[in-house]
C-alpha positions as CSV (number, residue, x, y, z in Angstrom):
1,X,78.3,-21.3,227.8
2,X,81.9,-21.2,228.8
3,X,84.5,-22.3,226.3
4,X,88.0,-23.8,227.0
5,X,91.0,-24.8,225.1
6,X,92.4,-28.0,226.5
7,X,95.7,-29.8,225.6
8,X,96.9,-33.1,226.8
9,X,100.1,-34.9,225.9
10,X,101.5,-38.3,227.1
11,X,102.9,-41.6,226.0
12,X,100.3,-43.3,223.7
13,X,98.2,-46.0,225.2
14,X,94.6,-47.2,225.0
15,X,92.1,-45.2,227.1
16,X,93.4,-41.7,227.0
17,X,90.5,-40.3,225.0
18,X,88.0,-42.2,227.1
19,X,89.5,-41.0,230.3
20,X,89.8,-37.3,229.3
21,X,86.3,-37.1,227.7
22,X,84.8,-39.0,230.7
23,X,86.0,-36.2,233.0
24,X,84.6,-33.6,230.6
25,X,81.2,-35.3,230.3
26,X,81.0,-35.5,234.2
27,X,81.3,-31.7,234.2
28,X,78.6,-31.1,231.5
29,X,81.1,-30.3,228.8
30,X,80.7,-30.9,225.0
31,X,83.5,-31.3,222.5
32,X,83.3,-28.8,219.7
33,X,86.6,-28.8,217.8
34,X,89.3,-31.5,218.3
35,X,92.5,-32.6,216.9
36,X,94.2,-35.8,218.2
37,X,97.3,-37.5,216.9
38,X,100.2,-39.8,217.7
39,X,103.5,-38.1,217.3
40,X,106.5,-40.5,217.7
41,X,104.7,-42.5,220.3
42,X,103.3,-39.5,222.1
43,X,99.5,-39.0,222.0
44,X,98.6,-35.3,221.7
45,X,95.2,-33.9,221.8
46,X,93.9,-30.3,221.4
47,X,90.2,-29.7,222.2
48,X,87.8,-26.8,222.2
49,X,85.2,-27.6,224.8
50,X,81.9,-25.9,225.7
51,X,80.9,-26.1,229.3
52,X,78.1,-24.9,231.5
53,X,78.0,-21.3,232.8
54,X,80.0,-21.0,236.0
55,X,82.6,-23.6,235.1
56,X,86.1,-22.2,235.1
57,X,89.4,-23.4,233.8
58,X,90.9,-24.2,237.2
59,X,87.9,-26.5,238.1
60,X,88.2,-28.3,234.7
61,X,91.9,-28.7,235.1
62,X,91.4,-30.1,238.6
63,X,88.8,-32.6,237.2
64,X,91.4,-33.8,234.7
65,X,94.1,-34.2,237.4
66,X,92.9,-37.8,238.1
67,X,93.1,-39.1,234.5
68,X,96.3,-37.1,233.9
69,X,97.9,-38.7,236.9
70,X,96.8,-42.2,236.0
71,X,97.9,-41.9,232.4
72,X,101.0,-39.7,233.0
73,X,99.5,-36.8,230.9
74,X,100.5,-33.2,230.9
75,X,97.2,-31.3,230.7
76,X,96.6,-27.6,230.3
77,X,93.2,-25.8,230.2
78,X,92.5,-22.1,229.5
79,X,89.3,-20.1,229.0
80,X,88.7,-18.8,225.5
81,X,86.5,-16.1,224.2
82,X,82.9,-16.9,223.9
83,X,82.6,-15.6,220.4
84,X,83.3,-18.1,217.7
85,X,85.7,-16.6,215.2
86,X,84.8,-16.8,211.5
87,X,87.3,-18.6,209.2
88,X,89.8,-16.4,207.5
89,X,88.5,-14.9,204.3
90,X,90.0,-16.0,201.1
91,X,90.6,-19.1,199.0
92,X,91.5,-22.5,200.5
93,X,94.6,-24.1,199.1
94,X,96.7,-27.2,199.9
95,X,100.5,-27.1,200.0
96,X,102.7,-30.3,200.1
97,X,106.4,-30.4,200.7
98,X,108.6,-33.5,200.4
99,X,112.4,-33.9,200.6
100,X,115.4,-34.7,202.6
101,X,115.0,-33.9,206.2
102,X,116.9,-30.9,207.5
103,X,116.4,-28.1,210.1
104,X,114.5,-25.1,208.9
105,X,112.0,-26.5,206.4
106,X,108.9,-25.6,208.4
107,X,110.3,-22.2,209.4
108,X,111.3,-21.2,205.9
109,X,108.0,-22.2,204.3
110,X,105.8,-20.8,207.0
111,X,107.8,-17.5,207.0
112,X,107.2,-17.2,203.3
113,X,103.5,-17.8,203.7
114,X,103.2,-15.4,206.6
115,X,105.0,-12.7,204.6
116,X,102.2,-13.1,201.9
117,X,99.4,-12.9,204.5
118,X,98.5,-16.5,204.1
119,X,96.7,-18.1,207.1
120,X,97.8,-21.6,208.0
121,X,94.7,-23.6,209.0
122,X,96.4,-27.0,209.5
123,X,100.0,-28.2,209.3
124,X,101.1,-31.8,209.6
125,X,104.7,-33.2,209.3
126,X,106.1,-36.7,209.3
127,X,109.4,-38.3,208.6
128,X,108.6,-41.1,206.2
129,X,110.4,-43.7,204.1
130,X,113.2,-46.1,204.9
131,X,115.4,-45.5,208.0
132,X,118.5,-45.1,205.8
133,X,116.7,-42.7,203.4
134,X,114.2,-40.7,205.5
135,X,111.9,-38.2,203.7
136,X,110.4,-35.2,205.4
137,X,106.8,-34.7,204.4
138,X,104.8,-31.5,205.3
139,X,101.1,-31.0,204.4
140,X,99.5,-27.6,204.9
141,X,95.9,-26.4,204.5
142,X,96.1,-22.6,204.0
143,X,93.8,-19.7,203.2
144,X,95.1,-17.2,200.7
145,X,94.0,-13.6,201.5
146,X,91.7,-11.9,199.0
147,X,93.7,-10.5,196.1
148,X,96.7,-12.9,196.5
149,X,97.3,-14.7,193.2
150,X,97.7,-18.5,193.7
151,X,100.0,-18.8,190.7
152,X,102.3,-16.1,192.0
153,X,102.4,-17.8,195.5
154,X,103.1,-21.1,193.8
155,X,106.1,-19.6,192.0
156,X,107.5,-18.2,195.2
157,X,107.0,-21.5,197.0
158,X,108.6,-23.4,194.0
159,X,111.7,-21.0,194.2
160,X,112.1,-21.8,197.9
161,X,111.7,-25.5,197.3
162,X,114.5,-25.4,194.7
163,X,116.7,-23.4,197.2
164,X,116.1,-26.0,199.9
165,X,116.3,-29.1,197.6
166,X,112.8,-30.3,198.2
167,X,109.7,-30.7,196.1
168,X,106.6,-28.5,196.6
169,X,103.1,-28.8,195.1
170,X,100.1,-26.5,195.6
171,X,96.5,-26.5,194.5
172,X,93.2,-25.0,195.4
173,X,91.5,-27.2,197.9
174,X,88.2,-29.0,197.3
175,X,85.5,-28.7,199.9
176,X,85.8,-31.5,202.4
177,X,83.5,-32.6,205.2
178,X,86.1,-31.6,207.8
């Protein structure tokens, strides 16, 4: 089987998922891992797709040109390694950050995590609250490397939160379906 990473972004409207997946099915593809979301009126999708032997990224991108043109999507396809990588070893944790919106929050927190060898598995941000009092919300799913003490990491994150004037909470994650 051939595997591809596919991204598509465009103004949100009904039918995007149906059009993209229709083109994939016509070429014998199967969705394996997906993430799709509306971000400020833009629909963004990231897919890992399995396709039949002999299918290449250029052919798949060409097959998606019709739906992309009709729906004004920017689409990119690239081949990925056949080998499915194992999840990072370590303990799964959740990190939540809330506070006044300002540049650099994501960078500062992710830099601290990277410096500790923490792998970010998922990161979602939103500006929430009232227009006159927006709140920046960031939720991360992370994997702590073996040997990293969760309490020590929490203390470092709390110190950064105080420095930035935001709130941060951490806890080990419970097993979820996805």
